[in-house]
C-alpha positions in Angstrom: 6.8 -11.2 -2.8 8.4 -12.2 0.5 7.1 -11.0 4.0 7.9 -7.3 4.6 7.6 -6.4 0.8 6.0 -3.7 -1.2 4.9 -3.5 -5.1 3.8 -1.5 -7.3 0.9 -3.0 -9.1 0.3 -1.0 -12.3 -3.5 0.0 -13.6 -4.8 0.0 -17.3 -6.2 3.6 -16.4 -2.5 4.6 -16.0 -2.8 4.6 -12.1 -0.6 2.5 -9.7 -2.0 0.7 -6.2 1.1 -0.7 -3.4 0.8 -4.0 -2.5 2.1 -5.0 0.7 3.0 -8.5 2.2 3.0 -8.2 6.4 3.5 -11.7 7.5 2.4 -13.6 4.6 -0.8 -11.2 4.5 -1.3 -9.1 1.4 -3.3 -5.8 1.5 -3.3 -3.2 -1.3 -3.7 0.7 -1.3 -3.2 3.7 -3.9 0.2 4.1 -4.4 -0.2 8.0 -4.4 0.6 9.6 -0.5 -1.6 12.7 -0.8 1.3 15.2 0.3 3.0 15.6 -3.0 1.9 12.4 -4.5 4.7 10.0 -3.4 4.9 6.7 -4.8 4.3 5.1 -1.2 5.5 1.1 -2.3 9.3 2.9 -2.5 8.8 3.9 1.4 9.8 1.6 4.3 7.1 -1.1 5.4 7.3 -1.9 9.2 4.1 -4.6 10.5 1.3 -2.9 9.3 2.5 0.7 8.4 4.2 2.1 5.4 6.2 5.6 5.7 6.3 7.5 2.4 10.0 8.4 1.7 9.6 11.6 0.6 8.1 13.2 4.2 7.5 10.4 6.5 4.1 10.1 6.5 2.9 6.9 7.9 -0.3 5.1 6.8 -1.8 1.7 8.1 -1.9 -0.4 5.1 -4.8 -2.4 6.9 -7.7 0.8 6.4 -5.6 3.4 5.0 -5.9 5.7 8.2 -3.0 8.1 8.1 -0.9 8.7 11.9 0.4 11.7 10.8 -2.2 14.0 10.2 -6.3 13.4 8.8 -5.2 12.4 4.8 -6.3 8.7 4.7 -5.8 6.7 1.6 -8.1 4.3 -0.1 -7.8 0.7 0.5 -8.6 -2.4 -1.2 -9.4 -6.1 -0.7 -6.7 -8.6 -1.5 -8.0 -12.1 -1.6 -5.1 -14.9 -2.7 -7.0 -18.1 -4.8 -5.1 -20.8 -6.0 -1.5 -19.2 -5.6 -2.9 -15.6 -7.5 -3.4 -12.3 -5.5 -6.4 -10.6 -6.7 -6.7 -7.2 -6.1 -10.5 -6.1 -5.8 -11.0 -2.0 -7.2 
């Protein structure tokens, strides 16, 4: 996954996470925007900010803080080991 890109990570329970590569550092959040459940991985990633493609809400992928309103998203620790990306949920 190249820097500046997002990817969807499906979970066994049917939910999804969004995985982001920011300059070689990986971050993970819920893939659902709290405003109408838009898929965040389909949004625009600019540095540490993901912008929802539906209504423009912006979130910091490091801590889930929403810069638009007071509606944070969950974040998950990401560890890269032996070339594998592991998301701790």
